[in-house]
N, C-alpha and C positions, 0 to 999 in steps of 0.2 A: 412317238405314237406307235411304236412297233406292236404288232398284234392287237392294236386297240379294237378294231372292228370285230376281230375274232373273239377276243376276250369279252367284249360286250355281248356277243352272241352266246358265248359259253355261260356268261353270268345269267342271261335271260333263261337259258335252259335250267339253270340251278334252282330257279323258283318254281319249277313244275313238280309234279309228284315223281317220287324216286324211280319207280319202275319204268314209266314212260320216259323220264329224263335220261335214265341210263342207256336206253336204246338210241335216243336222239344224241346224246353225248358221244356214244361210240361211233355213230355215223359221221359226226363232225370231226372227231379225232382222225378217222381213216382218211379224210380229205387232206390232212396236213402232212407236211414233211416230217421225218422222224424227230428232228431237233425241236420244232414247234410243238409237236405232239407231246414230247416228254415234258416240256414246261407247262402246257395247258393241263395235262393229266395231273401234274403234281400240284398246280395252282388249285385246281378243283378239289383235289384230295385235301388240301389245307382247309379250304372253306368247309368241306363236309366234316372233317374231324373237329374243327373248332365248333361248329354248330352242334355236333353230337356231344362233345365233351363238356360244354359250358352253356348255361343259359344267359350268361352276361353278354355274350356277343351273338349277333345275327349277321354273319358275313355275306355280302353280296358281290364282292369283288376281291381278287387276290392278284398280285403282280410279283413274280419272282424277282425281277430286276429293278424294283422300284428305287431302292437306295444304292445299290451297287450291282454289277453284273453277276449273275450266278455262275458258279463253276460246274462244268459238266465233264464227267469222266465216264465215258461209255454209256451205261444205262442208269447212271446216278447223277442227280443234280443237287448240289449244295447251294441253298439260297440264304446267304447271311444278310443279305439286304432287301429281303422281301417286305411287302406290306399288304395289309388286308383292310377292307372298309366294312364298317358295321355301323349302322344307324347314323349315317353321314359323317362318321369320324374314321380317320385312318390310324392304324396301329402298326408298329414295327413288328416284324415277324422273321424268324429264322427257321429254316427247315432243311431236312435232308430226306430225299426221296429216292428210292431205288425201284426201277421198273423192269418188266420183262423185256426181252430183245426187240419186240415190235413196239414197245412204249404204248401198250394198250391196257396193262394191268400193273397196279402198284404191288410190289413185293414187300417193301418195308418203308415205313414213314415215321418220322419224329419231328416234332416242332416245338417252338417256344415263342410265346407271345411277349412282346416288348411293350414299351411305353407308347401312349398316344403320340402321334406325330402332330405338332402344332400346325394349324392352318397356314400360318405364315411361312411354313417350309414346303407346302404342297406344290407350289410352282416349280421349285427346284427339283423335285422328284417326279414331275408330270403327273401328279395326282389330281383328281377332279372330284367335284361335288356330286 
């Protein structure tokens, strides 16, 4: 349940208007340690990009380490075992995210959506409805 409360708060911010949300999200990020900040920034970026790039998904949660621990190298995180939730279903996700030195701005981001994660596997990955 690592970062669960924070992730829930970040996800709630995600549903507000973009400009107001950006300011709130930035304030929340500044309260985090750099490692947590990088993961939350990149999870948020994943949700934003998926929402922007396709109408098929409406992400409201993303978890970098859902299926396996993400690999962090300096200011870059590679999340091969990420997942995101859309319309009460979870989907596999992989992404690579590079941020600035303060982990407040994404410099490069690429992602790939995988298959739907069966509900029978949710408990194993600590996913929730």
